C-alpha positions as CSV (number, residue, x, y, z in Angstrom):
1,X,59.3,-52.0,-63.5
2,X,56.3,-53.6,-65.1
3,X,52.9,-51.8,-65.3
4,X,49.4,-53.1,-66.1
5,X,47.1,-50.1,-66.4
6,X,43.4,-50.7,-66.6
7,X,40.4,-48.4,-66.5
8,X,38.2,-50.7,-64.3
9,X,40.4,-53.1,-62.4
10,X,40.8,-56.8,-63.0
11,X,37.2,-57.3,-64.2
12,X,37.7,-60.1,-66.7
13,X,39.9,-63.1,-67.4
14,X,41.9,-61.4,-70.1
15,X,43.1,-58.7,-67.6
16,X,43.8,-61.3,-64.9
17,X,45.8,-63.4,-67.4
18,X,47.8,-60.3,-68.5
19,X,48.6,-59.8,-64.8
20,X,49.7,-63.4,-64.4
21,X,51.9,-63.1,-67.4
22,X,53.5,-60.0,-65.9
23,X,54.1,-61.6,-62.6
24,X,55.4,-64.8,-64.1
25,X,54.0,-66.8,-61.2
26,X,50.6,-67.8,-59.9
27,X,48.5,-65.5,-57.7
28,X,48.7,-68.1,-54.9
29,X,52.5,-67.4,-54.7
30,X,52.2,-63.6,-54.9
31,X,52.3,-61.0,-52.1
32,X,50.1,-58.1,-53.0
33,X,49.7,-54.7,-51.4
34,X,46.4,-52.9,-52.2
35,X,46.8,-49.1,-52.1
36,X,43.3,-47.5,-51.9
37,X,44.5,-44.0,-50.9
38,X,42.9,-41.7,-53.5
39,X,39.7,-43.8,-53.6
40,X,39.0,-43.4,-49.9
41,X,39.0,-39.6,-50.3
42,X,36.3,-39.5,-53.0
43,X,32.8,-38.3,-51.9
44,X,29.7,-40.4,-52.3
45,X,28.9,-44.0,-52.2
46,X,31.9,-46.4,-52.1
47,X,30.2,-49.5,-53.2
48,X,32.4,-49.7,-56.3
49,X,35.4,-49.6,-54.1
50,X,34.2,-52.4,-51.9
51,X,33.4,-54.5,-55.0
52,X,36.8,-53.9,-56.5
53,X,38.5,-54.7,-53.2
54,X,36.6,-58.0,-52.9
55,X,37.2,-58.8,-56.6
56,X,41.0,-58.4,-56.1
57,X,41.0,-60.1,-52.7
58,X,39.1,-63.2,-54.1
59,X,41.9,-64.0,-56.6
60,X,43.6,-66.1,-53.9
61,X,46.9,-64.3,-53.1
62,X,49.6,-65.7,-50.9
63,X,49.4,-62.5,-48.8
64,X,47.0,-59.6,-49.2
65,X,47.9,-56.4,-47.5
66,X,46.1,-53.0,-47.6
67,X,48.3,-49.9,-47.3
68,X,47.1,-46.4,-46.8
69,X,49.9,-44.0,-47.8
70,X,48.9,-41.0,-45.8
71,X,49.9,-40.7,-42.2
72,X,52.1,-43.7,-41.8
73,X,55.8,-43.4,-41.1
74,X,57.8,-43.5,-44.3
75,X,59.9,-46.5,-43.3
76,X,56.8,-48.5,-42.5
77,X,55.3,-47.7,-46.0
78,X,58.6,-48.6,-47.7
79,X,59.0,-51.9,-45.8
80,X,55.5,-53.0,-46.7
81,X,56.0,-52.0,-50.4
82,X,59.3,-53.8,-50.6
83,X,57.7,-57.0,-49.3
84,X,55.2,-57.0,-52.1
85,X,55.5,-58.7,-55.5
86,X,52.5,-56.7,-56.7
87,X,51.4,-53.2,-55.8
88,X,47.7,-52.7,-56.8
89,X,46.9,-49.0,-56.8
90,X,43.4,-47.5,-56.8
91,X,43.3,-44.3,-58.9
92,X,46.1,-42.4,-60.6
93,X,46.6,-40.0,-57.7
94,X,47.9,-42.8,-55.5
95,X,50.2,-43.9,-58.4
96,X,51.7,-40.4,-58.5
97,X,52.5,-40.6,-54.8
98,X,54.4,-43.8,-55.5
99,X,56.6,-42.4,-58.3
100,X,59.6,-41.6,-56.1
101,X,59.6,-45.1,-54.7
102,X,58.9,-46.8,-58.0
103,X,62.0,-45.5,-59.7
104,X,64.2,-47.2,-57.1
105,X,62.5,-50.6,-57.2
106,X,62.6,-51.9,-60.8
107,X,61.7,-55.5,-59.9
108,X,58.2,-54.8,-58.7
109,X,55.0,-55.2,-60.8
110,X,52.4,-52.5,-60.5
111,X,48.8,-52.4,-61.6
112,X,46.6,-49.3,-61.5
113,X,42.9,-49.2,-61.8
114,X,40.6,-46.3,-62.3
115,X,36.9,-45.7,-61.6
116,X,34.7,-43.4,-63.6
117,X,36.4,-40.4,-65.2
118,X,39.0,-39.5,-62.6
């Protein structure tokens, strides 16, 4: 398992290059699953969330998928995660929900981003 932990997403070229290095392939050849679970539950304006989603989406992925962890059948979640080369997680709460799955999938790359002081 490879992790790239950031406090504010992929906001600069240094972080984007670090992710490319971890993936060992271009973004255009990478399937990404964006997991916003904990971010959606936060109160208040979500402009920061939309900006981060657009910033990540605009990197030109081969496939960009959004996965909400709550309420979907377990097998559907697992299938979509297994199809991903990269799992982009919003907030550490969502990362904790992925821990059981992470341990059984060492070939995946994960990136976690935070917002504010959460």
